[in-house]
N, C-alpha and C positions, 0 to 999 in steps of 0.2 A: 672082671665082670662078676658081681656078686648076685647070685640068683635069689638070695634071701631078700634083697631090696626090691624085687620086681612086684609091682602092684597092678592088679587087674581091676577094671571098672565093675561097679555094682550093677546087678540086674541083667537085662538082656544086651546091654552094650557089649560089643566084641572088642578084644584087644587087636591092635594092628602092629606090623613091624615098625612102623613109623613111631608109634608110641613107645615101643620097647627101646628103640634107638635113642629117643630123647631121654628116657629114664636112665639108660646106661651112660649117656653123656653127662647127665646131671650129677653122677657119682664122682666125677673128677673135679669138683669145685675146689678152689683153693680156699681153705678155711680162713686165711688172713685177708682174703679179697672182700672189699665192701664197695658198694655203689650207691650213690644217691638215687633213691627210687623215683624222684620227681624229674630229675635230669634224664634218667633213663626213659621215663614215660614220654617225655617230649621228643626224644630220639625215635621212639616207636611210633608216635604220632606223625613224625616227618616221613617215616618209612612205610606209612600205612598202605599206600598203593601197591608197593612191591610185596608186602606181606599178605596182601589180599584180605584185609579186615575192614569192617565198616566203622563209621564213627559211633554207632550204638555199641558195638563191641568194645571199642575203646572206653566208652563211658562205664561199661561193666568192669573193665580192667582197672580203671581209676578207682572204682568203688572197692575192688579187692585190695588194692594197694593202701587204701585208707584204713583197712582193718589191721595192716602190719604195724605194730607198735612203734617201731624205730623208723628214722628217716633214712638210715643206711641199711641196705640189703646185705645181710651177712650170714653165712652158714652157722656161725657161732650162736646167733640169736634165734635160729630156727627159721625155716622158710615156709611153713604151713600156715595158712589162714583158714579159718573155719566158721565163717558167718552163716547164719540161717538165711533161707530165701527171703524171709520177711525183712530182716535187717539189711540185706544186700539190695533188695528192691528200694528201700527207702533212700539209701545212698546213691542209687542209680536213677534218681529223679522219679520215683514212682513207677518204674517199669513193671509191667505185668509179669507174673511168675512164668507163664508159658514163653513170653519173649526173652525173659531172663535166661531160661534153660537154653534156648536156641543160640544165644550169644555166648554163654559159657561153653557150649559144644564147639562154636566157631574158634573161640580162643584156644581150646585144647587142640583142634585140628590144625591151627596156625603154629603150634609148638610154643606158645607163650606161657602156658600154665600146664600142669600135670594134675591128674586126679589121684587122690590117695583116699579111696573110699573105705569106710568102716564096714564091718560084717553086715549091718543092717542099712547101710547107705546114708546114715545120718552124719552130720558134721559135728564133731566135738573134740575135746581134749581132756587128757587124763593128767592130773597133777601128782607129783610125789609129796612125800610128807613134809619136805622143805618148802613146798609151795611152787616149785618150778614145774613146767610142762614136761612130763616124761614121754607122752605120746600124743599125737594129734592126727585127726582124720578131716580132710577138706581138700583144698587146692594148694599145690606146691608152686612157689615162685622161683624155684631153682633154674628154669630155663632162661629167665630174664638175666641171670648172672652169666651163665654159660654162653649165651648169645649176645652179650653186651657189645663185644667188638664188632660183631656182624651188623647189629643195628646201627653202630656209630658209622661204619664204612657205608652202609646204604643210604644213611641220611646225608653224608657228605657228597656221595655221588649224585643223589637227587638235587642237592643244593647247586652243585656245579652245573648240572644240566639245565636247572631253571635260570641260572645266571647266563649260561650260553644262549638259551632261547631269548631271553630278554634283550641281550646284546644284538642278536640276529634280527629281532623284530624292530629294534631301534634303527639298524643299518638299513633294513628294507624300507622303513618309513621315510628315512632321509633320502634314500635313493628315489623313491616314488615322488617325493616333493621336488626333488631336482629335476626329474624328467618332465613333470607337468609344467614347471615354470620355464624350463628351457624350450619345450615345444611351443609354449605360448610366445616366447621371444622369437623362435625360428619361424613361426607362422607368418611373420610380416615379410619375409624375404624368400622363402623356399616354396616351390610349387606345391599345390595341394595334394597331388598323388603321392608325393614322397612322404608328406606329413601323415596321410592316412595309413600308409604302410607302417610307419613308426608307431602310430597310435593303435593300430590293429595288433601289433606285436605286444605292446604294453597291456592292452585290454585282455589278451589271451593269457598272459602270465599272471596278472593280478587277480583274474577271476578264480584262481585256485586257492587263494588266500582266505583263511578263515581262523577263528579262535583256536581250532583244534590242530592247526598245521604244526607238525613236529619240526625239530631242528634240521634233520637231513633235507626235508622238503624246502624249508626256508633257505638253506645254504644254496641249493640249486636255483631257487627263485631269485636270490640275491645276485648270483652269477649272471643270470640272464638279464636282470635289470641293469646290472653294471655294464654289460655289453651294449645295451640300448643307450644308456647315458654316454658312453664313449662314442657311439656313432653320432649322436646329436652334437657332442663337443667338437667332433671333426667338422661337421657341417657348419657349425658356428664359426670355427676357426677359418674355414674356407671363406665365409661371408666377410669376416674381418679383413682377410688378405684382399678380397675383391674391393672392399671399400677403400683400403689403403691405396691400391692401384689407381682407383678412380680419382681419389683425392690428389695424388701425385700427378696424374695425367692433367688434371684441371690446372694445378699449380704451374706445371711446366709449359702448358700451351694456353694459358689464360688470355694471351693476346690474339689467338686465332679462334675467334668466336664466330658462331653462325646465328643468324636470326631466324633459322628454319623453324624452331619450335613456335615462336611468336606468329610468324607468317602463316604457319600451319593452322593455328587456331583461327587467324583471321580468314584464311581460305575456308575453313569449316563454316564460319559465319556467312562468308560470301556465297557458298553453295546453297545455304538454307535461305538466305535473304538477299538475293542479288539485287543491285541497284546500279544506276549509272556511275555513281562515284566509285563504288568499290570495284566496278568492272574496269574503270579507267585506271585505278591505282594498283589493284591486285588481280592477277589472273585467276580464273576459275580453276577448280580441281581438274576438270577434263583437259583444259589447256596445259596445266602442269604435267599431267600424265602423258599428254601427246608430246610435250617437249622434252620429257625426261623418260629414258627407257626403263627406269625403275620407279614403281609407285611409291608414294610417301608412306603408305601403310605396309610396304614391304619391309621396311626397316624396323626390326623388333624394338630398337631403343626408343622409337617414338611412341610406342604403346605400353610404356612401363609406367606403373603407378603403384603406390603402396596403400595399405589399409587405412592409414590416417587421412590420406587424401580422399578416399572414398567416403569416409564418415564426415569429413568436413563438407564436401559437396553434397552428400545425401544423408543428413542427420536423422531423418525419419526412420530409416531402416533399423536404427539402434533400438527402437522401442519394442521391436518384435524379436530381439535376441534373448538369450537365457538371462533370466532375472532383469530384463529390460536394459541390457547393455550388450555391446559387441566389442570383444577384446581381441579377437583372432579371426582368421579366415574361416575357421570351423564354426565360430559363432555367427559369422556372416552367412555361412551355408544354412544353418538352422533358421536364421531370420528369413532368408530367401525362400525357403520351403514354406514358411508361414504365409509370406507376402504373396507367393504365386497362387495360393488358394484364394486369398482375398481378392486378387485381381483377375480371378477366373482363367489363369494360364493353365492349360492342360499339362499333364504329366509328360505326354509324348513331346510336346514343344520344349518343355524344360530339359528333358533328356537329350533331345536333338541339339539344343544349344550347348549343353555340356560337352557333347561329343564333338560338335563341329568347331566351336570357338574356345572351348576349355571352360573348366569350372569357375575360376576367378573372374573371367570376363562375363560369364553368365550371371553370377551373383552381383556383379557390379552394375550390369544393365538393368537388372530387376530393381536395384536400389534407385537407379536414375528414373525408371519408369514409375516407381512409387512416388517420387518427387513431382512428376508431371502427369500423374494419373487422371487429374481432372480434365486434361486437354487430350487424352488418348481414349478413343471410343472402344477399341479392342486391343488389350494388352498382349494377348496371345498371338494375334495376327501381326501386331507391331514387332514382337520379338522374332517371329519367323522372317519378316522382311529384313530385319537387321542381320540375321544369319546369312541370308542371300547376299546382301551388300558386303558383309564381311568376307564371304568366300570370293566374291568377285573383286575384292581389293578396293571397294568404294566406301568403306566404312571402317573406322577405328574408334575404340572405346575412349581412349585417353582425351581426344578433343571434346567429345560429349561430356566427359567428366569435368574437364577444365572449364568448359563453357558454363556448366552449372556452378562451379566453384567461383568463377569470376563474377557471374551474375549475383550469387549469393553475397559475395563480398561487397558488391555495389548496391545491394538491397533492391535488386530488380529481378526477382525470381519469376515474375509473370511474363518477362520478355526474353526468357532463355531460348535461344534457337535450338530446335530439336528436329531430327530427321523424322518425317511422318510418311 
């Protein structure tokens, strides 16, 4: 440690331990070491956030480096630059003198340059008789050489973090896309309550994502989203197994068929429009229930239907879905909420229907009511009457739906039988 090389700032500026430590460190420069000043400057720009300097301060540093005559920073060529504030301001894009001084102080505090002030605070150089600079007063660039390895390491670390963050964002985006599309596929076969649970978990997790989300938070979010995607994949796998079993059962027992479904729809028509011919050919629903200990509506298989069947039988409901389309049961719920207001169905009747007969059945019934709205005087009262009939086992959604579908396919929507 050579105390003769210690320089204190001019004027009222006080010297600090940090400044002394940087001055002592700058004495250990390898005289043979040289670094490209512009490559080093790019590394400093990459490490700007860690070093705690602004882009305006970097503009001043760029101006200082432009006053260094050589491209390579080297102790042999001297490391002091001594531009006047006027010239420095011109190369710093016309920065005002007050702003220039503030950013020079910021560069000194960040340990990127050192002050070597003259007795009167001016910046100048003395030349020897041979024309070489013997002594100079201004700003020393020696910390750039002594901290070059540090800048390189910081820049590489930040580059790796940026790459890791980019990869995490890509994985999160792919996972979100998978979940949305798989839920849309799953909505056709899985009950609405289970879908709402999955979507609720998805919304809670994704609501915390923004542009400033860091890598640790993204890692946790990706883990939670992957868990949701795995749960959805298991449900879809179960659905595929169920479909395989159903297909195999149909193939193995294709000769043992029952006309129950067809007769059921006929009986539905017979109840609504009884006549002598149908009474003689097909028994009424009351007669079937009296002769059979189990009601036809008691069998869950007879009340199954998918979303596509609903949309084919009741195409008008699609106009009230998101963007004028219904692609899932969730979209059908949105459309049903709009239609119930149009049909003057009270919220209490809507909630009672969801509770008593289930969400999917409620939305399907509202779609059917919309198709026949011109023939129904009170949609809310009609919905409540269907709830009572459903609870007593005298009503099933599927026959109503299939009657609308058969009538639409036959082009006779005006004669669709309906419970009133």
